[in-house]
N, C-alpha and C positions, 0 to 999 in steps of 0.2 A: 504492500500500499504506501509507504515512505518513496519506495523508484517510482512511484507509479505519480504523486505529486511534486515529486523532483522533475518527472519527465514534461510535467503540464509546465511548470514554472520556465523550463526551458526553451518550450516553445513557443508559449507567451511572449518572452524575449523577444525571440529570435523575429518573433511577427510585427512586433512594437518596433524592432531596429530594423526592418525594412520596411516599414509607413514610414520610419525618418527619412530614411535615405530615398524613398520616393520622392517625398513633399520636398526635399531638399532638390532635388531632380527638378520635379516641375519648377521651383523657383528659378533655378538656373537655365531651364530650357524659357521658362517665361521673359528673364531679362535678354538672355540670346535675340530671341523672338525679334523683341521690342528693337535692338539695338541695328536687327535685319531689314526692318521696315522705314529705316530712317530717321531715328530719332537722335543718331548718334551725333555729338557737337563739339568742335577741337578748335584749338587757338592757331593761325597761322600768322607770324609776326605780331605785327600790329592789329590783325583782325580776326573777331571773334567770328567763328563761322557754324550757323544751326542751318543744316539741309531741309526743317520741317519742323513745322511747330514750334514756333513760328519760322519760315521760311526764310532769315536774315543774315545780313554780313554786318557785323558792327565793326567799325576801323577806329581805335585810339589814334588821336594825337602822336603823329609819329617822334617827336621830342619828348614827348615822357619815355622815361627807360623801363622796362619791362622787366620786375623786379622779382618775379618768380609764381609758381601754382602752388597751390596748396589743399591736399584732398585729406578728407576724413570721412570714416563712418563707423557707425555707432549703433547698437542694439536698440530698440524701443518698446516699451509693453503699450498696450493699449489701456487704457484709464477704463478698470471697472469692469475690463472682460472677465471670462470664466473659461477657467483654463487655456489662458493665455500663453503661449512659451516665450520665453526672452527672444528666440530668435524667430518667432513669426513675421518680423519685419525689421527692415534696418533703415536708416536715414543717413545719407551721405551728402558731405559737400563738396564741390568744386571753386574755387576761387582764382582769378587770374589778375596780378596786381602789378601798376602801372603809375610812375609817378618820378616827383621831382624832386630833388634837396633845394632845402633854402637856407638861409643861417647856419651854424652851428650842426647842418644835418639833418634838422627837423624839415619832416615831409612835409610839404611846399603845397602841394598838389595832386593831381592822379587821378586815376579810372579805377574804379573794385568791379569784375562782373564774376556775381557769384551765382552757384547755382545748388539749391538744394533738391535732394529727388528721394521718394521713397521705393521703396523695391519689399514686397511681400505684398499682404493683405492687402485686397482689393478693395476693402472697406474704408480702408484710412484715407485722408487726403493731405495732404503737407498744410503744414499751418502759416501763416504769416509771420516770418522772423523778423519783421522791420521794426515792429513795436518794441523791440527788446534795444536796440540801438540811438531811438530817438530820444532827444534831451527837452529842445521846443521845436513843434510843427509848426511851421509858417504859412501853407499852402500844400493844399491836394488836391487832385482832379485826374479825368479822365483823359486818354487822349489818344488820336487814332493815327498808328505810323505804319503805313506802306499797306493797309488794309486792316491789321491786327488793333485790336484795343488795347490799352497797356493804360495802369497807372503811373502818376506821377507825383512825387513829392518832394517838398523843398522843406529842409531843416536842420536843425545844429545838432550834434552829437559829439560825447563824450567819449564815446565807446563803439566805436561802428568796426573797429577790428577785434575780434575774438582773440583767444589765446595764440592758437595755433597762425595766426597768420601777424600778431606781433613777434613771434619768434622769430618768423621772416626777414620782417621788416629789420629787428634787431641784428640781426645775423648780418644781412647785408649794409647795417651801418647806418641806419635811417631811425633817427627818432620820433617817437609816435607825439603827435602834438595833443593838447589838455583838450582842444575843441575845432571842430572842423563846420565847415558850412557846407552841405550837400544837396545836389540835385540827383533825383534816384527816377528810374523808371523799374517795374516790375509787372512780371505776367505769370500767369500761374498757365504752364504747361503739360504736356504729353497725356496720357489716357488718365482719365478721371481726375485732372486738375493734381497729379500725381508728385508733380516737380513745380518750382516756382523759379524765374529767373529777373535775377535784378542786376540793373546796371546805373552805377553809381557815379558821380564827378562831386570832388570834394576840393577844396581848400580851405588854406590853415585860416584861423581867426583869431585874432585880440582878444584877450579876457574882456575887455568894456567892450567890443563890438558884439560878443560873443553873450555877455549878461543881457544888453539892451536889445537881443531879438526880439521880435512879439509877431503875433500872426498879421500877415499879408493887409489884411482888411485895417488894421490899426496901426499899419507902419506912417512913419513920418515920409512927408517927401522925400527927405535926405534919404532914409533908411529904402524906400521905394524904389529909388535911382540906383543905390550900392546895389540892390537885388538882382534889378533890372540886368544891368552891367555883368554881375554873375552868370546869372541865365545864359547871358549872349555868350558868354566864353566856355559855359559848360556846351551851348550846344555847336560851335565852332570844335569842342576837342574829340565829340563823339559824332559818328557820321554813321548813319543809316542807310544802307542799300539791300536790294532784294537779291536772293540768293541766287538766282539766274537772271542776271539784265544788266541794265546800268545802273550809274552810282547811281544814289539820291543823296540830296543834302540834310541834315536838320535846318532850317535855319535859325535865325537869332531874333527873338521876339523882342519887342521893346520893354516892355513890364515882365517880372517874375508870374503876374497874376493874365499870363495871356500867350501861353507856349504855344508856338504854331508848329505844325511839320508840311515839309511841301512835300508834292506825292508826284514823283516824277514820272517819265512814262518807261514802262517797262516792257525790254522787250525779252519774253520767256524763253529758256530752253528747252525744249520738249524732252520728257526723258524717253529712252528707248523700249518701246513698247513690251519685250521680253521682262523688262526691270519691273517694269508696271504689272505685269501678270503674275511677277513670283511675290511681292509683295500683296496684292489681294488674298492673294491662296494663302500668305505667313496671316495676316489678318482676321481670315475667315478662320484657319483655324484656332486661334485665339479666342474667337467669340464659342466656338464650336465646344471649346472646353471650359467656358466659363470663366475665362480669367479676366476678359473685357466686358464693358454692358453692348449693349446693342446700341445705345446714346455712342460711345465711343465709338463702336466698328463705324455705321454710319457716317461721323463726323470725318475720321480717318482717311474712310473710303474714297470720300468726297476730297477729300486734300490730292492722294494718290491721281484721281480721275484728274484735277486741275491741271499735274504736271504734265500727262500725255498729251 
């Protein structure tokens, strides 16, 4: 009898391990298949390239030094979940840092492109991280860039860089400023809003200017003029262009409260028919396995067909 019980325990453990292995395989396959249908993004010199969702190239001012890329990944747990394993989902972060040193190595100005991505449980949605680094919110709203809607924010920050980014800045000889003025764009991307793309231009602020910042609607004429000049510099430092087509430039608004984007004429380069067919088949496979929703499937299918 005792031997029989031991045998049952061994069988149960083996089945459990097999299930765990299969679950890990599904997660890896899901991640690999997402990349195969065009969600992989990369940095090419001073240009951030996103082939899809959104299909855009973001070019930074080439006078800025490339400081480095920081990658981080950690397990997360769903709050209040029942039977939730620690490896049910992972949050990853990739940051590309550009900047110029000022007096005594203090980071004078720069650009950060940061992507938070959630891999795992399809029911989870990436949270809004920007609230963690905003000190004084000056202005926010929505803006259309090349046919995609982004949120824009103007704010001051004393904690724009998380610890891993501070480490690389310090290692490269930069001193992190105590206060920054930031113009940021962000957009939820990928299936089910599983990722968030942040594009942030920043400049150092002196202590008096930093403490005196208020919401744009309450700003003095002098402060509005200052903010307008800053927004113009930010728009001159970051250029948006379609992934396949001619280059378009973010224009310089007259005031911080009126950001504007010029929509250039775009000559799309159609994707090869065979490539589109393969991606559509992969997409349908993800839907059939229940790894994406019907809404995600229809949205991505439309994007792929528009490339044809």
